[in-house]
C-alpha positions as CSV (number, residue, x, y, z in Angstrom):
1,M,137.5,98.6,121.0
2,K,140.2,96.7,121.9
3,K,139.5,96.9,126.0
4,L,135.5,95.7,124.6
5,K,137.0,92.4,123.1
6,K,139.2,91.5,126.1
7,Y,136.2,91.9,128.1
8,V,133.9,90.0,125.8
9,K,136.4,86.8,126.2
10,Y,136.5,87.5,130.1
11,T,132.5,87.0,129.7
12,I,132.6,84.0,127.8
13,I,135.6,82.4,129.2
14,G,133.6,83.2,132.9
15,M,130.2,81.9,131.5
16,V,131.5,78.6,130.2
17,T,133.6,78.0,133.2
18,G,130.3,78.5,135.7
19,L,128.4,76.1,133.0
20,C,130.5,73.6,133.0
21,N,131.2,73.8,136.8
22,G,127.2,74.0,137.6
23,L,126.3,71.2,135.4
24,F,128.9,68.7,136.2
25,G,129.9,70.1,139.5
26,S,133.6,70.4,138.7
27,G,135.4,71.1,135.2
28,G,135.7,74.5,135.7
29,G,139.5,74.4,135.9
30,T,139.6,72.2,132.4
31,I,137.7,75.0,130.9
32,A,139.7,78.0,132.7
33,V,143.1,77.1,132.4
34,P,143.7,76.3,128.8
35,A,141.3,79.2,128.0
36,M,143.3,81.7,129.6
37,E,146.5,80.2,128.7
38,I,145.7,79.9,125.2
39,V,142.7,82.9,124.6
40,L,144.4,85.1,127.1
41,D,148.2,84.3,127.2
42,V,148.3,83.6,130.8
43,E,151.3,81.9,132.2
44,E,150.5,78.4,133.3
45,H,151.2,78.5,136.9
46,R,149.0,81.7,137.1
47,A,146.3,80.2,135.1
48,H,146.3,77.5,137.6
49,A,146.0,79.5,140.5
50,T,143.7,82.1,139.0
51,A,141.3,79.0,138.0
52,L,141.1,78.1,141.8
53,A,140.2,81.9,142.4
54,I,137.7,81.9,139.8
55,I,135.9,78.5,140.6
56,L,135.6,79.2,144.3
57,P,132.4,81.7,143.9
58,L,131.2,79.2,140.8
59,T,131.2,76.6,143.1
60,L,129.2,78.6,146.1
61,V,126.7,79.5,143.4
62,S,126.5,76.0,142.5
63,V,126.3,74.5,146.0
64,F,123.9,76.6,147.3
65,F,121.7,75.4,144.5
66,Y,122.5,71.9,145.3
67,I,122.1,72.4,149.1
68,R,118.7,74.0,148.8
69,N,117.3,71.0,146.5
70,D,118.9,68.5,149.1
71,Y,121.6,67.0,147.1
72,V,124.1,67.0,149.4
73,N,125.3,63.9,150.9
74,W,126.6,65.5,154.0
75,D,128.5,62.6,155.8
76,L,130.5,61.8,152.6
77,T,131.3,65.6,152.0
78,W,132.9,66.2,155.6
79,Q,135.0,62.9,155.1
80,V,136.1,63.8,151.9
81,A,136.7,67.6,152.3
82,I,139.4,66.9,155.2
83,G,141.1,65.2,152.9
84,G,140.6,67.5,150.0
85,V,141.9,70.9,152.6
86,I,145.2,68.8,153.0
87,G,145.5,67.8,149.4
88,G,144.4,71.6,148.2
89,Y,147.5,72.8,150.3
90,V,150.3,70.3,149.4
91,G,149.0,70.8,145.7
92,A,149.4,74.5,146.0
93,R,153.0,74.3,147.9
94,I,154.3,72.0,145.1
95,L,152.7,74.2,142.2
96,K,155.5,76.9,142.3
97,N,158.2,74.2,142.3
98,I,156.9,72.5,139.0
99,P,158.4,73.8,135.8
100,S,155.9,75.0,133.1
101,N,156.3,72.3,130.8
102,V,156.0,69.7,133.1
103,L,152.8,71.0,134.4
104,R,151.5,71.4,131.1
105,K,151.8,67.6,130.8
106,I,150.4,66.6,134.2
107,F,147.4,68.7,133.6
108,G,147.0,67.1,129.9
109,I,147.5,63.8,131.4
110,F,144.7,64.2,134.0
111,M,142.6,65.7,131.4
112,I,142.9,62.9,128.9
113,V,142.8,60.2,131.9
114,A,139.3,62.1,132.9
115,A,138.3,62.1,129.3
116,I,138.8,58.1,129.0
117,R,136.9,57.5,132.5
118,M,134.1,59.5,131.1
119,V,133.7,57.8,128.0
120,I,134.3,54.2,128.9
């Protein structure tokens, strides 16, 4: 029964994360990271890294739908993707050097700023 509860938690977190990722084009990490930390008791660095691994297949499914329906601006995609790859590499390298309490604060500030921008 305990194992079943664990898998139900995984499934719910995955479904909510996938829904947000597909619906908003991103946002899966804002669901997955806190859910893994709070509900699954995953350490912060692992939660951030795992969220990226979770979001990759979700993004592939979503982008397939968006490409099929001709929603993608390819000129913009290639230009921004180059910077994104560089930023992703730098961020992944920096992550291991940031203490958990600082990482939590940075992530929280990022979420607050994103929320304010969406509301205003």
